[in-house]
C-alpha positions, 0 to 999 in steps of 0.5 A, a space after each residue: 499500500 502507498 501512503 501519502 501524508 499531506 502536512 499542513 500548519 494550524 492555519 491550513 497552509 501547506 508545509 510539505 508532503 511525503 509519499 511512501 510504500 508500494 501500491 501492489 507488492 505482488 505486481 511485477 516491475 512495469 505492471 503496477 499502474 497504480 504506483 506509476 500513477 501516484 509516482 507521476 502525480 507526486 514527481 510532477 508536483 515537485 517538478 512543477 513547484 520548482 520550475 513553474 511556481 518557483 517555490 523554495 522547497 527541499 526534497 528527497 527521493 529514494 530511487 530504490 523504493 520510490 519514497 519521496 518527501 518534499 517540504 516548503 522552506 517558506 510558506 507557499 504562495 497561491 500558485 504553489 498551493 494550487 499545485 499541491 491541491 491539484 496533486 491531492 485531486 489526482 491522488 483522490 481520483 486514483 484512490 476512488 478509481 482503484 480503491 483504498 487498498 492501494 492508497 491511503 491519503 493522510 492529512 496531518 497538521 503540525 
């Protein structure tokens, strides 16, 4: 199962997000469409935050296993927040399509 934690402060502003685990441990490499969709959404969001929104972020990606964490170094502006909103929308769509057995989305407050 893949878990995505969306982390916000008490005012609801995004602080970052983390993605870890594997959607289907029984799928062979290249056959796991759910994990591929999740990875594409998360990695594209990191790339878009840097390139399109110019957000100040720090991220770490483990090639083996695919775990990823991303943190804002400064409060995100509207553009950056919209990109995270878009990622969350896509992740919820994946969960609705394929079921909660493969993807858990946690909204956390720090």
